[in-house]
N, CA, C and O of each residue as an XYZ file, in Angstrom:
728
protein
N      80.221   -145.482     45.608
C      79.421   -145.190     44.208
C      78.376   -144.492     43.464
O      77.920   -143.850     44.410
N      77.707   -144.167     42.529
C      77.368   -143.008     41.821
C      75.898   -143.687     41.771
O      75.956   -144.764     41.179
N      75.084   -143.483     42.056
C      73.239   -144.590     42.104
C      72.993   -144.377     40.308
O      72.182   -145.235     39.958
N      73.376   -143.636     39.276
C      73.363   -144.032     37.696
C      74.390   -145.098     37.586
O      74.562   -145.687     36.519
N      75.203   -145.416     38.843
C      76.385   -146.729     37.744
C      74.917   -147.681     38.095
O      75.456   -148.500     38.839
N      73.981   -147.954     38.069
C      72.743   -148.523     39.207
C      71.674   -148.295     38.623
O      71.272   -149.384     38.216
N      70.701   -147.190     38.234
C      69.994   -147.559     37.526
C      69.257   -146.001     36.322
O      68.494   -145.063     36.551
N      70.119   -146.540     34.915
C      69.592   -144.795     34.607
C      68.568   -143.946     34.808
O      67.803   -144.506     35.593
N      68.214   -143.037     34.553
C      66.916   -142.238     34.920
C      66.556   -142.655     33.297
O      65.924   -143.660     32.971
N      66.988   -141.865     32.579
C      66.002   -141.439     31.300
C      65.730   -142.928     30.118
O      65.092   -143.053     29.073
N      66.767   -144.071     31.126
C      66.124   -145.043     30.797
C      64.817   -145.481     30.925
O      63.953   -145.980     30.204
N      64.960   -145.116     32.138
C      63.286   -145.668     32.679
C      62.188   -144.470     32.537
O      60.998   -144.364     32.833
N      62.963   -143.793     32.064
C      61.712   -142.543     31.963
C      61.118   -142.385     30.166
O      60.314   -141.550     29.751
N      61.616   -143.158     29.595
C      61.127   -144.361     28.490
C      60.399   -145.368     28.510
O      59.538   -145.890     27.801
N      60.891   -145.539     29.431
C      59.803   -147.831     29.586
C      58.449   -146.468     30.124
O      57.677   -146.250     29.190
N      58.118   -145.590     31.467
C      57.383   -144.947     31.736
C      56.548   -144.497     30.344
O      55.326   -144.507     30.497
N      56.766   -144.318     29.737
C      56.291   -144.006     28.331
C      55.923   -142.098     29.150
O      54.916   -141.414     28.965
N      56.433   -141.954     29.505
C      56.286   -139.979     29.324
C      56.709   -139.834     29.052
O      57.892   -140.134     28.889
N      55.076   -138.324     28.345
C      55.077   -137.513     26.801
C      55.142   -136.711     27.435
O      55.123   -136.633     28.663
N      55.251   -135.794     26.447
C      55.469   -134.367     26.438
C      53.874   -134.505     27.161
O      53.117   -135.455     27.359
N      53.805   -132.859     27.463
C      52.752   -132.536     28.321
C      52.353   -133.410     30.361
O      52.133   -132.886     31.453
N      52.440   -134.648     29.960
C      52.449   -135.126     30.713
C      52.501   -134.149     32.386
O      53.312   -133.226     32.313
N      51.535   -134.280     34.245
C      51.932   -133.888     34.946
C      52.287   -135.798     35.630
O      51.931   -136.936     35.325
N      53.385   -134.983     36.910
C      53.954   -136.730     36.691
C      54.616   -135.979     38.587
O      55.010   -134.836     38.817
N      54.502   -137.068     39.500
C      55.611   -136.975     41.022
C      56.251   -137.548     40.723
O      56.304   -138.642     40.161
N      57.533   -136.111     41.451
C      58.669   -137.524     41.248
C      58.404   -137.027     42.897
O      58.427   -135.884     43.355
N      58.028   -138.922     43.905
C      57.913   -139.347     45.089
C      59.456   -138.985     45.799
O      60.317   -139.421     45.034
N      60.041   -138.374     46.933
C      61.391   -138.624     47.535
C      62.549   -138.132     46.972
O      63.523   -138.682     47.485
N      62.847   -137.329     46.134
C      63.102   -137.116     44.315
C      64.521   -136.630     44.685
O      65.305   -136.337     43.782
N      65.001   -136.503     46.452
C      67.010   -136.530     46.005
C      66.809   -135.071     45.972
O      66.164   -134.025     46.043
N      68.597   -136.320     45.695
C      68.865   -135.038     43.916
C      68.365   -134.592     43.386
O      67.890   -133.548     43.834
N      68.072   -134.954     42.123
C      67.062   -134.855     40.896
C      67.249   -135.515     40.534
O      66.509   -136.262     41.175
N      67.850   -136.292     39.687
C      68.438   -138.038     38.992
C      67.706   -137.806     37.662
O      67.961   -137.275     36.581
N      66.663   -138.456     38.247
C      64.642   -138.921     38.428
C      64.726   -137.403     36.812
O      64.865   -137.392     35.589
N      64.464   -136.077     38.324
C      63.666   -135.721     38.092
C      63.792   -134.413     36.404
O      63.092   -134.076     35.450
N      64.729   -134.217     36.803
C      65.623   -133.817     35.355
C      65.201   -134.233     33.938
O      64.985   -133.632     32.886
N      65.157   -136.157     34.554
C      64.872   -136.703     33.141
C      63.921   -136.203     33.280
O      63.707   -135.081     32.821
N      63.121   -136.831     33.906
C      61.287   -136.756     33.250
C      60.579   -135.455     33.197
O      59.509   -135.509     32.590
N      60.861   -134.466     33.611
C      61.404   -132.627     32.796
C      61.836   -132.871     31.435
O      61.074   -132.854     30.468
N      63.024   -133.086     31.392
C      62.764   -133.471     29.781
C      61.994   -134.556     28.712
O      61.951   -134.325     27.504
N      61.575   -135.405     29.143
C      60.884   -136.169     28.939
C      58.744   -135.801     28.768
O      57.971   -136.232     27.913
N      58.507   -135.025     29.783
C      57.737   -133.695     30.043
C      56.955   -132.607     28.750
O      55.931   -132.477     28.078
N      58.223   -132.036     29.005
C      58.499   -130.849     27.846
C      57.863   -129.864     28.673
O      57.442   -129.858     29.830
N      57.915   -129.075     27.783
C      57.814   -127.532     28.327
C      56.281   -127.876     29.104
O      56.029   -127.925     30.308
N      55.344   -128.097     27.865
C      53.917   -128.846     28.231
C      53.790   -129.398     29.528
O      52.812   -129.271     30.266
N      54.769   -129.979     29.747
C      54.149   -131.109     30.702
C      54.601   -130.327     32.402
O      54.994   -129.160     32.420
N      54.475   -131.141     33.711
C      55.313   -130.203     34.342
C      55.563   -131.419     35.431
O      55.031   -132.458     35.041
N      56.405   -131.582     37.008
C      56.743   -132.283     37.033
C      57.328   -132.023     38.708
O      58.514   -131.987     39.037
N      56.259   -131.879     39.527
C      56.281   -132.061     40.984
C      57.824   -132.430     41.964
O      57.530   -132.514     43.156
N      58.606   -132.546     41.827
C      59.613   -132.899     43.144
C      59.331   -132.998     44.508
O      59.878   -132.129     45.186
N      58.548   -133.905     45.184
C      58.616   -133.202     45.699
C      59.654   -134.539     47.370
O      59.829   -135.757     47.425
N      60.005   -133.459     48.284
C      61.567   -133.886     48.288
C      61.415   -133.819     50.288
O      61.909   -132.755     50.659
N      61.007   -134.469     51.225
C      61.729   -134.256     52.758
C      62.793   -133.394     53.195
O      62.608   -132.614     54.130
N      63.646   -133.455     52.727
C      65.457   -133.221     53.052
C      64.984   -132.307     52.481
O      64.819   -132.220     51.265
N      64.509   -130.937     53.911
C      65.272   -129.379     53.687
C      66.126   -129.326     52.235
O      65.673   -129.136     51.106
N      67.543   -129.564     52.660
C      69.551   -129.037     52.363
C      68.781   -129.601     50.344
O      68.738   -128.842     49.376
N      68.388   -130.872     50.373
C      67.645   -132.069     49.240
C      67.081   -130.629     48.339
O      67.295   -130.070     47.263
N      66.598   -130.540     49.034
C      64.822   -129.618     48.721
C      65.936   -127.518     47.355
O      65.729   -126.994     46.261
N      66.991   -127.266     48.624
C      67.041   -125.847     47.874
C      68.325   -126.811     46.853
O      68.727   -126.364     45.779
N      68.626   -127.625     47.208
C      69.587   -128.188     46.023
C      69.153   -128.206     44.809
O      69.662   -127.572     43.884
N      67.912   -129.137     44.713
C      67.702   -130.101     43.428
C      66.360   -128.300     43.122
O      65.526   -128.590     42.265
N      66.233   -127.326     43.474
C      65.628   -125.836     43.270
C      66.525   -125.106     41.833
O      66.196   -124.620     40.751
N      68.595   -125.535     43.022
C      69.441   -124.954     41.876
C      69.183   -125.662     40.713
O      68.656   -125.274     39.670
N      69.659   -126.845     41.050
C      70.114   -127.640     39.771
C      68.948   -127.116     38.768
O      69.465   -126.764     37.707
N      67.213   -126.918     38.772
C      66.659   -127.432     37.847
C      66.421   -125.740     37.396
O      65.891   -125.377     36.346
N      66.920   -124.896     38.403
C      67.150   -123.736     37.403
C      68.423   -123.510     36.814
O      68.669   -122.482     36.183
N      69.259   -124.445     36.995
C      70.734   -124.445     36.531
C      70.482   -125.175     35.594
O      71.617   -125.331     35.144
N      69.637   -125.914     34.768
C      69.256   -127.033     33.117
C      68.205   -126.586     33.097
O      67.309   -127.222     32.543
N      67.899   -125.120     33.795
C      66.001   -124.180     32.801
C      65.362   -125.319     32.468
O      64.997   -125.639     31.336
N      65.230   -125.929     33.477
C      64.219   -127.106     33.408
C      62.540   -125.479     34.456
O      62.298   -125.303     35.650
N      62.008   -124.886     33.371
C      61.395   -124.110     33.797
C      59.748   -124.580     34.661
O      58.902   -123.979     35.323
N      59.996   -126.219     34.088
C      58.792   -127.234     34.176
C      58.260   -127.856     35.001
O      57.170   -128.424     35.064
N      59.946   -127.603     36.351
C      60.193   -128.485     37.727
C      59.430   -127.528     38.663
O      59.776   -126.371     38.904
N      58.644   -127.986     39.023
C      58.305   -127.886     40.689
C      58.761   -128.135     42.005
O      58.057   -128.946     42.608
N      59.968   -127.570     42.789
C      60.608   -128.847     44.296
C      59.767   -128.283     45.332
O      59.758   -127.108     45.697
N      58.925   -129.426     45.854
C      57.718   -129.211     47.010
C      58.869   -129.621     47.505
O      59.801   -130.074     46.842
N      58.814   -129.373     49.465
C      58.666   -129.822     50.528
C      58.018   -130.142     51.021
O      57.051   -129.485     51.404
N      58.270   -131.544     51.306
C      56.755   -132.438     51.888
C      56.844   -133.633     52.324
O      57.739   -134.373     51.916
N      55.956   -134.026     53.208
C      55.872   -135.841     53.195
C      56.034   -136.448     52.514
O      56.329   -135.553     51.722
N      56.262   -138.205     51.354
C      56.038   -138.172     50.623
C      54.070   -139.959     51.631
O      53.059   -140.511     51.196
N      54.847   -139.904     52.925
C      54.170   -140.776     53.554
C      52.664   -140.535     54.365
O      51.787   -141.244     54.860
N      53.029   -138.637     54.116
C      51.277   -138.710     54.690
C      50.573   -138.317     54.009
O      51.194   -137.963     53.007
N      48.943   -138.026     53.845
C      48.008   -138.207     53.120
C      48.254   -136.417     53.097
O      48.638   -135.742     54.052
N      48.063   -136.148     52.337
C      48.231   -134.370     51.663
C      49.087   -134.013     52.353
O      48.815   -132.982     52.968
N      50.332   -134.551     52.585
C      52.464   -134.503     53.544
C      52.228   -133.528     51.754
O      51.859   -132.362     51.897
N      52.435   -134.008     50.247
C      52.716   -133.722     49.190
C      52.566   -132.706     48.479
O      53.181   -132.370     47.468
N      51.302   -131.951     49.297
C      50.721   -130.962     48.486
C      49.834   -130.822     47.494
O      48.982   -129.977     47.219
N      50.252   -131.941     46.955
C      49.300   -131.498     45.162
C      47.941   -132.425     45.979
O      47.779   -133.163     46.950
N      47.121   -131.786     44.806
C      45.416   -131.675     44.401
C      45.645   -133.053     44.105
O      46.637   -133.567     43.590
N      44.400   -133.668     44.572
C      43.699   -134.849     44.553
C      43.545   -135.542     43.236
O      42.625   -134.791     42.912
N      43.656   -136.319     42.216
C      43.613   -136.611     41.263
C      44.119   -135.864     40.026
O      43.522   -135.829     38.950
N      45.809   -135.004     40.424
C      45.836   -133.720     39.622
C      47.340   -134.818     38.785
O      47.706   -134.302     37.729
N      47.979   -135.888     39.087
C      49.444   -136.000     38.180
C      49.227   -137.249     37.304
O      48.993   -138.358     37.784
N      49.298   -137.053     36.301
C      49.298   -139.031     35.276
C      50.050   -139.796     35.890
O      49.475   -140.884     35.844
N      51.032   -139.916     36.470
C      52.601   -140.283     36.987
C      52.816   -140.376     38.046
O      52.774   -139.201     38.411
N      53.071   -141.046     39.021
C      53.918   -140.762     40.137
C      55.085   -141.723     40.370
O      54.719   -142.895     40.458
N      56.333   -141.528     40.485
C      57.635   -141.930     40.909
C      58.145   -141.998     41.252
O      58.952   -141.071     41.328
N      58.455   -143.878     42.289
C      58.678   -143.463     43.757
C      59.668   -144.802     43.463
O      59.647   -146.019     43.276
N      60.638   -143.504     43.580
C      62.320   -144.484     42.777
C      64.028   -144.801     44.566
O      65.021   -144.270     45.062
N      63.551   -145.442     44.619
C      64.483   -145.784     46.008
C      64.156   -144.905     46.892
O      64.775   -143.900     47.241
N      63.129   -145.326     47.258
C      62.469   -144.643     49.100
C      61.718   -145.579     49.224
O      60.726   -144.933     49.563
N      61.355   -146.699     49.220
C      60.593   -147.493     49.613
C      61.692   -148.455     51.226
O      61.557   -148.407     52.449
N      62.432   -149.016     50.532
C      63.027   -149.600     51.687
C      63.712   -147.969     52.968
O      64.290   -148.382     53.974
N      63.657   -147.163     52.906
C      64.342   -146.111     53.522
C      62.978   -145.471     54.586
O      63.336   -144.771     55.533
N      61.303   -145.756     54.380
C      60.194   -145.221     54.556
C      60.042   -145.734     55.440
O      60.242   -146.910     55.135
N      59.678   -145.662     56.958
C      58.737   -146.341     57.727
C      58.132   -146.586     57.340
O      58.355   -147.737     56.962
N      56.710   -146.074     56.886
C      55.296   -145.741     56.361
C      55.278   -145.640     55.267
O      55.237   -144.577     54.648
N      55.328   -147.671     54.432
C      55.765   -147.569     52.795
C      53.866   -147.596     52.363
O      53.293   -147.121     51.382
N      53.459   -148.152     53.241
C      51.789   -148.063     52.359
C      51.135   -146.246     52.538
O      50.365   -145.489     51.946
N      51.892   -146.241     53.553
C      51.738   -144.326     53.494
C      51.858   -143.561     52.020
O      51.206   -142.662     51.489
N      53.028   -144.365     51.612
C      53.012   -143.667     50.789
C      52.664   -143.851     49.045
O      52.976   -143.125     48.101
N      51.679   -145.491     49.105
C      51.121   -146.030     48.581
C      49.810   -145.181     48.098
O      49.372   -144.925     46.977
N      49.388   -144.868     49.361
C      47.972   -143.834     49.864
C      48.238   -142.741     49.318
O      47.698   -142.522     48.233
N      48.986   -141.903     49.792
C      49.717   -140.262     48.927
C      49.894   -141.071     47.589
O      48.743   -141.502     47.533
N      50.485   -141.568     46.515
C      50.397   -141.941     45.634
C      49.179   -142.293     44.462
O      49.312   -142.456     43.249
N      47.356   -142.369     45.721
C      46.468   -142.965     44.579
C      46.072   -141.727     44.876
O      45.243   -141.309     44.068
N      46.325   -141.051     45.649
C      45.385   -139.725     45.993
C      45.201   -138.449     45.235
O      44.300   -137.661     44.949
N      47.025   -138.693     44.967
C      47.370   -137.598     43.618
C      47.442   -137.797     42.689
O      47.829   -136.829     42.033
N      47.217   -138.844     42.029
C      46.833   -139.825     40.617
C      45.903   -139.570     40.008
O      44.900   -139.304     40.670
N      45.820   -139.539     38.888
C      43.889   -139.704     37.763
C      43.700   -140.604     37.983
O      44.386   -141.442     38.568
N      41.871   -140.686     37.203
C      41.838   -142.225     36.949
C      42.492   -142.579     35.826
O      42.447   -142.080     34.701
N      43.170   -143.589     36.293
C      43.909   -144.911     34.882
C      45.063   -144.283     34.857
O      45.680   -144.286     33.791
N      45.920   -143.241     36.621
C      46.413   -142.315     36.405
C      47.760   -144.216     37.170
O      47.351   -145.092     37.932
N      49.293   -144.123     36.497
C      49.980   -144.988     37.158
C      51.561   -144.792     38.727
O      52.290   -143.865     39.079
N      51.453   -145.620     38.981
C      53.061   -145.734     39.819
C      53.654   -146.394     39.400
O      53.207   -147.468     38.997
N      55.393   -145.944     39.261
C      55.562   -146.581     38.627
C      57.074   -146.687     40.058
O      57.879   -145.762     40.161
N      57.129   -147.676     40.774
C      57.695   -148.382     41.660
C      59.394   -149.069     41.309
O      59.524   -150.123     40.686
N      60.397   -148.388     41.748
C      61.743   -148.452     41.534
C      63.039   -148.793     42.943
O      63.923   -148.076     43.414
N      62.649   -150.038     43.217
C      63.785   -150.077     44.448
C      64.841   -150.366     44.628
O      65.465   -149.481     44.042
N      65.253   -150.756     44.881
C      67.087   -152.122     45.253
C      66.227   -153.462     45.093
O      65.112   -153.917     45.348
N      67.381   -153.787     44.542
C      66.217   -156.428     44.164
C      67.795   -156.108     45.082
O      68.595   -157.024     44.890
N      68.058   -155.558     45.538
C      69.429   -156.917     46.868
C      70.659   -155.308     47.337
O      70.582   -154.142     46.950
N      71.440   -155.831     48.072
C      72.125   -154.989     49.429
C      73.151   -154.940     48.307
O      73.531   -153.786     48.106
N      73.879   -156.125     47.280
C      75.418   -155.986     47.020
C      76.572   -155.591     47.056
O      77.323   -154.934     46.335
N      76.629   -156.452     48.698
C      77.581   -155.901     48.950
C      77.792   -154.885     50.223
O      78.658   -154.737     51.084
N      76.723   -154.355     49.936
C      77.401   -152.763     51.305
C      77.230   -152.040     49.642
O      78.377   -151.894     49.221
N      76.308   -151.600     48.692
C      76.039   -151.008     47.653
C      75.021   -150.408     47.727
O      75.033   -149.195     47.518
N      73.649   -151.179     48.096
C      72.833   -150.772     48.403
C      72.288   -150.461     49.620
O      72.829   -149.686     50.409
N      71.430   -150.921     49.785
C      70.668   -150.978     51.416
C      70.935   -152.152     51.710
O      71.300   -153.099     51.013
N      70.537   -151.944     53.869
C      70.799   -153.533     53.757
C      69.826   -154.608     53.602
O      68.605   -154.468     53.541
N      70.757   -156.132     53.522
C      68.978   -156.866     53.497
C      68.636   -156.860     54.479
O      68.781   -158.043     54.786
N      67.840   -155.880     56.177
C      67.084   -156.213     56.799
C      65.710   -154.502     55.441
O      64.540   -154.473     55.059
N      66.842   -153.616     55.316
C      66.051   -152.680     54.564
C      65.127   -153.072     53.192
O      64.048   -152.584     52.857
N      65.877   -154.055     52.560
C      65.150   -153.985     51.240
C      64.261   -154.823     51.721
O      64.095   -155.736     52.530
N      63.417   -153.746     50.395
C      61.459   -154.648     49.762
C      61.560   -154.612     49.042
O      61.695   -153.636     48.305
N      61.552   -155.997     48.781
C      61.690   -156.881     47.230
C      60.510   -156.458     46.221
O      59.921   -155.511     46.743
N      59.850   -156.835     44.800
C      59.892   -156.062     44.113
C      57.740   -157.217     44.481
O      56.820   -156.933     43.714
N      57.528   -158.140     45.481
C      56.978   -158.974     45.571
C      56.005   -158.175     47.337
O      54.798   -158.071     47.551
N      56.582   -157.986     47.767
C      55.953   -157.159     48.214
C      55.309   -155.824     48.608
O      54.331   -155.459     49.259
N      56.742   -155.022     47.611
C      55.798   -153.359     46.962
C      54.580   -153.863     46.192
O      53.624   -153.089     46.154
N      54.424   -155.437     45.362
C      53.419   -154.766     44.685
C      52.076   -155.425     45.957
O      50.914   -155.037     45.838
N      52.410   -156.243     46.890
C      51.445   -156.359     47.808
C      51.061   -154.854     48.375
O      49.858   -154.737     48.608
N      51.992   -153.494     48.683
C      51.463   -152.428     49.915
C      51.208   -152.240     48.634
O      52.323   -151.812     48.334
N      50.587   -152.220     47.588
C      50.310   -151.139     45.739
C      48.952   -151.347     46.086
O      48.001   -150.618     46.369
N      49.156   -152.598     45.976
C      47.855   -153.483     45.564
C      47.296   -153.605     47.330
O      46.374   -154.418     47.275
N      47.426   -153.252     48.491
C      46.755   -153.487     48.848
C      45.967   -151.674     49.752
O      45.299   -151.371     50.741
N      46.620   -151.011     48.614
C      45.862   -149.448     48.782
C      45.735   -149.275     47.305
O      46.420   -148.549     46.585
N      44.603   -150.175     46.919
C      43.920   -150.296     45.231
C      43.956   -149.847     44.327
O      43.163   -149.348     43.528
N      45.580   -150.119     44.465
C      46.600   -150.926     42.730
C      46.227   -151.963     41.912
O      45.953   -153.151     42.085
N      46.277   -151.348     41.146
C      45.883   -152.998     40.430
C      48.017   -152.537     39.703
O      48.543   -151.486     39.339
N      48.769   -154.622     39.892
C      48.860   -154.282     39.349
C      49.270   -154.403     37.247
O      48.457   -154.481     36.326
N      50.694   -154.370     37.198
C      50.195   -153.636     35.345
C      51.546   -154.447     35.315
O      51.406   -154.462     36.538
N      52.351   -154.919     35.167
C      53.639   -155.207     34.046
C      54.531   -154.315     34.676
O      54.584   -153.092     34.800
N      55.749   -156.012     35.318
C      57.341   -155.196     35.551
C      58.043   -153.879     34.307
O      57.837   -153.368     33.207
N      58.318   -153.877     34.660
C      58.927   -151.815     33.925
C      60.908   -153.030     33.190
O      61.871   -153.575     33.730
N      60.389   -152.794     31.761
C      61.596   -153.349     31.629
C      62.487   -153.545     31.870
O      62.851   -154.680     32.176
N      63.397   -152.333     31.836
C      65.000   -152.434     32.790
C      64.983   -150.907     33.428
O      64.878   -149.832     32.838
N      65.159   -151.263     35.228
C      65.294   -150.125     35.506
C      66.804   -150.113     36.113
O      67.275   -149.318     36.926
N      67.378   -151.137     35.532
C      68.664   -150.893     36.016
C      69.039   -152.605     36.536
O      68.176   -153.479     36.618
N      70.817   -152.852     36.908
C      71.126   -154.133     37.301
C      71.339   -154.274     38.422
O      71.935   -155.337     38.591
N      71.205   -153.868     39.117
C      70.424   -153.693     40.950
C      69.193   -153.132     41.343
O      69.068   -152.788     42.518
N      67.677   -152.892     40.047
C      66.312   -152.966     41.301
C      66.359   -153.449     40.189
O      67.075   -153.910     39.300
N      64.504   -152.985     40.794
C      63.825   -153.574     40.055
C      62.570   -152.763     39.971
O      62.143   -152.075     40.899
N      62.076   -152.873     38.937
C      60.945   -152.278     38.536
C      59.252   -152.177     38.530
O      59.070   -153.114     37.752
N      58.186   -151.804     38.778
C      57.083   -152.616     38.424
C      55.932   -151.444     38.368
O      55.779   -150.458     39.089
N      55.375   -151.798     37.531
C      54.349   -150.264     36.891
C      52.792   -150.193     37.743
O      51.809   -150.638     37.150
N      52.652   -149.691     38.967
C      51.024   -150.276     38.886
C      49.516   -149.214     38.482
O      49.841   -148.153     39.015
N      48.548   -149.052     38.043
C      47.910   -148.608     37.450
C      46.671   -148.720     38.771
O      45.924   -149.605     39.189
N      46.950   -147.321     39.108
C      45.536   -147.123     40.030
C      43.623   -147.606     40.222
O      42.594   -147.009     39.905
N      43.805   -148.545     40.688
C      42.396   -149.624     40.717
C      41.141   -147.805     41.424
O      41.356   -146.928     42.261
N      39.947   -148.110     40.458
C      38.850   -147.275     40.554
C      37.886   -147.696     40.717
O      36.829   -147.085     40.873
N      38.197   -149.643     40.709
C      36.958   -149.842     40.272
C      36.651   -151.118     41.588
O      35.560   -151.684     41.657
C-alpha cells in the first residue's frame, strides 16, 4: 500500500497553515512526500529542511527535489533523536513536521527536544502518526504511539498542546504542539 492512501500531505500541509516564506523542518523526511508539499506551500521565499538519517533516502530525496524544481528544499543527513543532530541552528524554523516517525524511534523524547531546540519562539510541531495497526498495514500494535502518548512526550519537553490537527488521514492522528517558552 502507498502511504498517500492513508495520509494526504497536501491536506495536512494546508491544515498546518504553512504559508509563503515560512522556514520548515521535515523530521524523518523519508521519501519526501511531505517535503515536496511543504516546499510548495512555503514558496520561493521559504525554506524546507528535509532531515533524514538513511543515506539512501537522502540521495533519493535530493534527486526528487531537483526533478521537481524545488530550489527551496535543503536535504540534510541528520539524526532527529540527538541534540544538534539535525544540524539546524537554534530557533531557526517556524514549524517542525514529525510525520510517521515516532512509532519507529527509540528516543521519542529526543525528537521532541530537538524540535524544541530548532523552533523559533511560538513555533509549532505538527505530530502525525499511525492511529492503529490496521491489519498489518501500519506498524505493529507494540510499536504504536497513540496520540495521548505523543502529546505527553512533547509536553514533557516543554511543548504546550494546542489542538488536534483537523484531518491527518483515515489511519493517522495529528496533533499541534506549540513551543512553550514560559
